[in-house]
N, C-alpha and C positions, 0 to 999 in steps of 0.2 A: 207196091199200092202208089196207085195215082193222086194227086196232087191237087184240090181246087179252093181257088181262090173267087169267096164271095164280097161283093161290095153294094152296102144299101146304106140306110141312116134311116128315114123315115119308117120305110118298108119291110127292115130287117127282120123283124115276126113275123112278117105276113103266110098266110096261109098258102099263097101260089108260088110264094120264094121255097121255104120250106118243102114242098115236094116236090120242086123241081132236083132238092138237095137232094134228097130221096130218090129223085129217077137218079141221077148220075151213080148214088150208091148202089142202085139194086143192077149195075152193071160189074160192080166188082170191089175189091179193096178199095174206100177212098178215105182219106185225112184234107179236112178242110179247115182252112183259116178266113175268118170274117173281119174284114176291117170296115169301119163305123165312122164315116165321116164326120165331123159336129159342123153341124149348119153355121155360116158366114154369114153375114148380114153382108150387103153391097155398101151400104152407107150407113153414118152414122156412127154414134160415141157409143159402142160397144161396155154394158155393164152387166151383163147377164153371162160369161164365159160359164162359169163355177154350174148351172142350172144347167146349162143344151149340152154341154158334158155329163153332168150325171142323166139327164135324161137319157141321152147317146150310149151311158154305159147300161140305164137299165134297158134297154131294149135290146141291145148285146146280149146280153145275161140270158132273157128270155129265149133267145134265138138259141145259144148255145144249149141250154137246158133242154130245147125241143130235139134237136141233134143228137144230145146224147141220151136221150129216153130214146131213140131209136137207133143205138149201137153204132152210132157215126162219131166216130172222133172228131171232136172241134175244137178251137180255139180262138180270139179272136182278140183285135184293139180297136179302142177307139183313138183317132188320129185327131189332127186338128188341122191338115192339110186338106184341099179342097178333095175330091174322086178321084182327078188325071191325075195330079201330083202322087196323091197315097197311092198309086196304083204304079207309078213311076220308081217312087222310092222303094217301095216291097220289093219288085224286077232286079233292081238294080242289087239285091242282097242275096234275094230267095228264089226259088223257079215254081212256078206252076204247069199245069197237061192244062187246062181250062179255067176260067173263067165266067163265075153269073153277075152279071150286073142286073139289081132291082131298083125298079122307079114307081112310081103314080103313073096315071094313065098321062098322055100329052096334054090334056089340059089344066094338071093339077099338076104336074113335074118340072118343078126347077131345071133338074137335070134335063130334062128335055128339051126344056127351052133351050138349052146353053151350050145342046148339041154334047155333052156328055158322051154318047154312047160312040159317035164316032170319033170322037177322040181317044176314048180306050182302047178302041181296035188299031187307030193306029199307035198307040203306046204299046200293047201287046203283040204288036206285029203278026209273025205266025200263029201265035196262039189263038185257039176260039173264045170269041167272046160270044155269051149267052145274053139275051135279054129278056128279063121278066117282069112284067107288069103286073102288079099288085093293085087289081081293082076295087072300085068303091073309093069315098072319101076318106078312109082311113083305114089303115092296115090292121091285122088281127091282133087287139090288147094295145092296139096303139090309144092315147088319149086322143079329145079332140083338142086341136089348136085353134084358141080362139085368139085375135087378133083385139087390140082395146086401144084406140087413142084418147089420149087426152094429155092436158096440157096443166095450162091454173086449176081445172076441177078434178085431179088425179086424186086427190086427199080427200073429196067430200064424198059425206056418208050414204048418199044412194049412191054412186058408185061401186063405191068398197060392198057393200049392200049386195045390189047387182052380180056384182063377180062371187059373192060370198054365195051366194042363191045358186048362181052357176056351177059353180063347182061341187055343191051338192047333190045335184041332180043325176052326174053321173063323172066319169074319168075325163079332165079337162088340164090342158095348157094353159097359161094365160102368158103372154104376150104384147107387153103397153107400149106403145110407141107414143113420145112426148115431144111433138113437133117443137123444136125451139126458137124462141127468139132471134132477133138478126143482131143483139148487143149481147157482150159479154154479162152485163148484168142479168139478160133477162135467160141466156144458156143456164146460167149458175144456178139461177133459183129455179128451174125446168129440172136440173141433176137432181137439185135437194130435192123435191118435192118428190119426184120417182123415186129415189133410193128412201124416201120416208113409204111409199105407198107400196114400194118391194117388200120392207120388213113386215109393215102391216099383214101383209096380205102369208106372204111365209113362216110366221110367228103364228098364223091360223092353221099351218100345213097347206096350202094352200101351193102347187107349182107355178108359179111367178118370174117375171123374167122381164125388162126389159133395156129400150135404149132411145137414148137421145138421135130427136130423128128430124130430118127437112123439114124447114119451117113451116110450109104448107103442108098442109094437115092431108089433104086427096096427095100430093104426090106420096107422104110419108106412109099412108096405107098401102099405096099402090108398088112402091121399093119393099116393102114386106110380103105383101103377099108372092113378088116375084123370086124374092128368097128364099120362100119357104109353103109348107101345105099351112092355109089357112081353110077354116070348115064355117067359120063365121063371125062375125066384127060386132063389138061394144063400142059406139062413140059417146062421148058425153062433151055437153057443151053447157054454157049457161043458156038464160032464157031467150027467147028470141033477141027480143029488145036491146040485151048486150052483146050477142052471139054472133060478130062475125062468121067463125065458121058456116052458122045459120042463112046468113044471108048470102054467101055461097053457095047454100043447097049443098052443103056435102055429104050429109046424110042419103038425101036421094040422088046425087051421081055415083055413091058409091054404091048403092041398090042396082042400079040401073046399070053402070059399068064391072059391077065384080060375079054380078048373077047369086051373090051370099045373104045368105039371113043378117039385115041390119037390126041390131038394138038402141033405140037413142035413149039413153038417159040426161036428162034434165038436174041441174047442179044451180041449185041458187048462191047468189053471191057468198051471203052471211054463212051457207055452210061448208064454202070452201075456206073461204076466211077462217073461220072457225078451229080448223086444224093444222095451219101452216106455223 
């Protein structure tokens, strides 16, 4: 029986990946192991390990069910290491005949931007490595990834209502980045607001996670997009007369530079302060 190692995260349940594994299985008896690395941000204070691991676990289980229904023996693991370290650790204890790595297309793939495929080929040495691209903005059965950029307004009812409405349209996961202030007090305030917002949304059954991020909101958003796939953005600010973010043209800069849909939610001062 040949052994196939599959490495994928957001694309793990994608149609092209499942088809590739079935193609390998058609060549003879095959046992499949799937490694699903958890997305880890390059910067920021992470407060969402539990939800990211749970999301990876759900995607992994979808894949295993599809393969087993096709008569392919398969098992898998959610791993905290990045894809290269995960494969290196696996090969130190187990052997495999082939490796299949799945990513989004170049323009949407953090793994591709970090040259993960070539690094994996070096780690694999003489083991063949096949790269499968799952096209489209989302893998099959995957939730839309919505990036929310908010700090002082993160508890404002207009923003929470916007997130609830978006969650009601179709399957969606929300990553809230809260740009921190430059002092310890503002950092703690941002963390407290973020945790309360996450508790509010999760209590409503919404898949929400977040992190305190770079003080500059544009940099914080770009870092998040570099770390993982983002399908759309929601930016929450105070009205223009009070918002430094709007004076720096944050919304239009994100629309222009990311080429993603960007919704802008305005929260009045009293709406934000009423729930703090």
